[in-house]
N, C-alpha and C positions, 0 to 999 in steps of 0.2 A: 765308533760310538758319539766321540766328541765333536765330529764336524757335522753330524745329523742334528745334534742340539744347538749348535750355532745356526746351521740354516732355519732351525725351526724358530729360534730367535727371531734371526735377522728378518724373516718373513712376517713374524708378529710386529717389529718393530717398523716395519716397512708399512703394513696396513694402519698401525696406528698413528703414522705420521702422515699417510695419505687422507686418514678420515678426520684429519685436524683442517684440512680445506675445504671448504665449504663455498659453494657457487649458488649466487641469488639471482633469479631474472627478473629482469627489467618489471617495473610494475610491482612489486613484492618486497614486502619487508619482513627478515625474518627475526623472531623473539627467541633469545638464548635466556636458559635458565639452568643454576647450578642447583644441584640437589634439592629439584623443584623451586627454588625461590630465583625469582626474575634477576636477570643481570646486566642484559643489554641487548640492541637489537644490530642485525646486520644491513646494510643497506646493498643495493642490487650491485652484482659484480663478485668478483674473489674474495671472499672474506676468510680469516684463519681462527679456530675456536680451539681452545685447549682439548686434547682428546680425554675422555674417559670420566671428564668433570662438567665441560660445558655440553648441555643437549640443546637441539632446537626444539621450542616448546610448540609454534607453530609458526605457518608463512601467512602472512597476512594482505591479502592483495589491496593496493591503491586505486585501482582504476574503478570506473565507474560500472554501477551493478543496478541491474532494471529487475522489476516484478511487476506481474500483472495480478489487479486486485479485482474481484466481484463481491458486492456487499449489498443489502437492503437497508433502506433508513424510510422512518415513516413521519409525513408533514404533519403540521399543527391540525390541520384537516383532516386527518386518517387519512391520509393516500399513501400507498406504498411505493416507493421509488428504488428501481434499480439501476445501480451506478457498476459500470466497467470501466476500470482506470489504471492507468501506468504509472508505476513511482519509480524515480532515477534519484540515486543514492550513491555516496561514496565516502571514504575516510576523509575525516577533516581535514590533515594534514598529517607530515610526515613527521611532527615533534614526536620525543620520546614519551610524553603523556599522553599524548593521544595515542599512541601505538599500545602503552600499557592499557589504556581505558578498552579499546578495542578487542584486545587480546583476553582480558581477565574479567569484564565485565557480563558475558553469558557465558555458558558452558559450550555453546556450539555453535554455528550458524542457523541451525533450525530454530533454536530458540531466540534467537535475534530477529529472525524472520517474523515469527510469531508475535513477539511484543510490538515489532515495527507497525505489522499490517493492524493489531487488534489496537494499537495507539491510533492512526489513521482513522481505520472505521469509526469510532468513536466518538472524536474529533469532529467528521465530517455527519455523524446523524445527530451530535448536538446540534449541529449548525442546521440542519434541515429540518429539526423538530420546532424550529420558532417560525417556519417559511411556510405559505401556502403552496400547494402542488403547480399554482399556475404562475407562481413566482420562479419555481424550482430552475427550469427551463434556461432561463437567463442570466442564472446566477453562476454559471461555470467559472469565471473570473474570481468573483467575491467567494464562491468555496474554497478553491486554490491559495489565495492569499491570507483567508481565515487558518488553513491548515498548516502553512508554512509558519503563522504567528504564533500558533498553539505548539507545535513540537520542535521548533528549532534550538528551543533550550533543552529540549529532553535529550534528541538526537545531539547535542553538542557534549552531553554529559558522556554519552555512551561513546563519542569518538567519530560520528558520524555527523556527513550532512546533507540535508534535502536539496539536491539539484535541481529538480523539476517533478510537478505531480500534474499528469494530464488525462482530464475525465472525457474519456473517448464516447462513452455513450451513457444518454439519461433516458431509462425507460419506466413505463407506469404499467399499471395492469390493462388486460384487455379492455375493460369496462370502460375507463377512464380515456385510453386511446381511441376507441369508438365514439364517446361524446367529444373528445377533442376535435376530433374529424369533423364530426357534426357543426360545432361552434365555427370552426375554419369555414367549411361549406357554405352555413347560412352568413356569415360575414362575406365572402365572396358573392353571395349572390346577391346581398344588401348593396355591396360596391357596386355590382353589377347594373342592378336596378337604377341605381342613383345616376350613373355615368350614363344608362340610357334614356331616364328623362332628363339630364341636362342637353343631350344632345339633341333628344325630338324638340326641347324649348328651343335651344340654338336654332333648331331648321324652320320650326314656325315662326318664330320671330324675324328671321332672314327672309322669310316667304311674306310674312306681311309687311315688312320692309319694303320689299322689292314692291310687292303691289301696291302699296301705297304711292310709292314710286312713280310707279306705271300710270295710276290714275291720275297724280299731280301732272306727269307728263303729257297726258291725252287731254288733261283738262285744261293745260296751257296751251297746247295744239291746237284744239277746238275753237278755244277764245280768241288764238290771232287766226287763224281759218274765218270766224264769224267777224272779226275786226276788217279783215281782208276783202270778205266780201261786203260788208256794209261799205267798205271805202269804195268798192268797186260800183256798188248800186248808186252811191252819192254821184261820183264820177260820171256815172253813165246817164244820170238824172240832169248832171249839170250841162254835160252835153250835148243831151237831147233839147234842151231848155235853150241853150245856146244856139242849138241847129234850126229850133223853133222861132226863135228872136230875129236869126237872120233872113229865114223864107217869110216872115210876117212884115219883115221891112221891106223885101224886093216885091212881095205881093201889093203893098202899098205904094210902091213907087210906081209900079205898074197900073195901077187902080185897078187891080182884082180883088176880088172877096176873098180875106183869109179864111173862112169856112173851107174852100178847096183843101186847104192845107190840114184839117181834121178830115175832111171826108177820105183824103189818101191816107192819114192815118188808121183809118177804120178799115181800109181794106188792105192794107199791111198787115193789120193783126189779124183780120181772118185768114189771108194767107198764112201767115206764121204759125198759125192753130193747126191748121190743116197738115203743114208739109211739119210738123213735130210734134204731132198729138201722139203719133206710134200707138194707134190701135185704141186710144181713150176716146172716149164719148163725150163731146163738148156741143152741147144745144145753143143756138144763134137763132135768133130772129133775122133770117135772112129776105123778109116780105120789102116792099115799097113803104109800107107804113111805118115798120121797124126801123128801117132805114131812114125814115123820116124823122120818127121820133127821136132817134139816136142824134141826127145833125142837128135838131132844134135843143135839144141839151147838150151838146157840147157847144153851141153858139151863144146859147143863154149863159154856158159858164164863161165863155168868152168874152161878153157885154158885160158881165159882173166885173170880171178881171179889168175889163177898160175903165167902167165906172169908179171902181177902187181906185186906181192909179189916177182918173182925173182930180177925185177927192184930196187923194194926198197933195198932188200937185198945187190945188187949191190952197188947201191947210199951209203950204209952208209960201 
């Protein structure tokens, strides 16, 4: 009988001894209480506690935790805005006072999450209520900074720290989204029309410049051609005059009448007309009387030229 009692006593002592050793996982802090009152904390690893006196009140994770939020806010112009966001938070540090706040501020994690979510929702709603719906989409960063500034002190008193707040989606009512799409579409059409107008203006300007340059080049070419034609005619006349002068001198040296030169020029002109007429009708008086009148006119011009040259020499 004594031996059984010793065995039972030894077994109970062994159980009590083994229960005095506590293993705390990495990333976790254990809170120890004595008769319901806070006593100390246990860090990760193998720890010792007084059996039957010290109890583990809770195990607090010091790792990052995340939660998704979905809520609604109203802008100053009475537009409903729907937010989808992700909240990342963690225990502020491993100090004893911080762990005490985390362990005893709230009854459980459910109450903590409720308070945390409602605080963040209220902060964002109060910020959005001062903005217009057209401004909200461009204020993601401002909203996050406003939330951090407002709740950092509150979270610190709870023993937590807000690591990050990401606003993943901002949407409006279907009517507002439709109107916003129409505004974007109209702005795109306006920009496209302005671009097309600028392109058309540039095209027409370049075409006008090209046409003006072509006209200018054509005019310059025509002017140069006319100048060259004039110079050619002048040179031709000069050469004809030189030839006639030389021929007249030779006729006078041979004691021949210079009117023969005029007759030869007349016949050559008729020959040129007939060869180069190309079907055009040219009316000439080819009778003997016509030739006589033409010779008399040409001789009278020749006499006038001689009289004028004689008077010029006389004056000199």
